[in-house]
C-alpha positions in Angstrom: 14.8 1.8 -23.3 15.8 -1.8 -22.5 14.0 -4.1 -20.1 16.4 -3.5 -17.3 15.7 0.2 -17.2 12.0 -0.5 -17.6 12.1 -2.9 -14.6 13.9 -0.4 -12.5 11.4 2.4 -13.3 8.5 0.1 -12.7 9.8 -1.1 -9.3 10.6 2.5 -8.2 7.1 3.7 -9.3 5.4 0.7 -7.6 7.4 1.3 -4.4 6.4 4.9 -4.2 2.8 3.9 -5.0 2.6 1.3 -2.1 4.2 3.7 0.4 1.7 6.4 -0.5 -1.1 3.9 -0.3 -0.1 2.7 3.1 0.2 6.3 4.4 -3.2 7.2 3.0 -4.9 4.2 4.5 -3.1 4.6 7.8 -4.3 8.2 8.2 -7.8 7.3 6.9 -8.1 4.7 9.7 -6.1 6.6 12.3 -8.0 9.9 12.3 -11.4 8.5 13.2 -9.9 6.3 15.9 -8.1 9.3 17.5 -11.3 11.5 17.2 -13.8 9.0 18.5 -12.4 5.9 20.2 -9.3 6.8 22.1 -10.7 10.0 23.9 -13.6 7.9 25.2 -11.3 5.1 26.5 -10.3 5.1 30.2 -7.4 2.7 29.7 -4.3 4.3 28.2 -2.9 1.1 26.9 -5.8 0.7 24.5 -4.2 3.4 22.4 -1.2 1.3 21.7 -3.2 -1.7 20.8 -5.4 0.4 18.5 -2.3 1.8 16.8 -1.0 -1.7 16.1 -4.3 -2.8 14.7 -4.6 0.3 12.5 -1.1 -0.2 11.2 -1.7 -3.9 10.4 -5.0 -3.0 8.7 -3.4 -0.3 6.6 -0.5 -2.5 5.4 -2.9 -5.4 4.7 -5.4 -3.2 2.9 -2.6 -1.5 0.9 -1.3 -4.9 -0.2 -4.7 -6.0 -1.4 -5.3 -2.8 -3.3 -1.8 -2.8 -4.7 -2.1 -6.3 -6.1 -5.4 -5.4 -7.8 -4.1 -2.2 -9.3 -0.9 -3.8 -10.5 -2.8 -6.6 -12.2 -5.1 -4.1 -13.8 -2.3 -1.9 -15.1 -0.3 -4.9 -16.3 -3.2 -6.2 -18.3 -4.5 -2.8 -19.6 -1.2 -1.5 -20.9 0.3 -4.9 -21.8 3.4 -4.2 -19.8 4.6 -7.8 -20.1 6.4 -6.9 -23.3 8.2 -4.0 -21.7 9.2 -5.4 -18.4 10.2 -8.9 -17.2 13.0 -11.3 -17.3 13.0 -11.7 -21.0 12.3 -15.4 -20.8 9.5 -16.6 -23.0 
């Protein structure tokens, strides 16, 4: 396969990985909040604020984990020679 096909496959795989990571982190943060924090709150607007915070934390956490995993995979499997712009 040429570099263009490898780039497309890498981007598709990385996109699926980041979406799954965001979803997993969102539910990992959301479930404890729903079970413990929101039922004990007397203010209904606290739920919306907590949802925004949980979403931002899940996106930020996924971005940090994604960067570390991609760097690890790129170095471990030497993917620079299979993907990239071809410029040396």
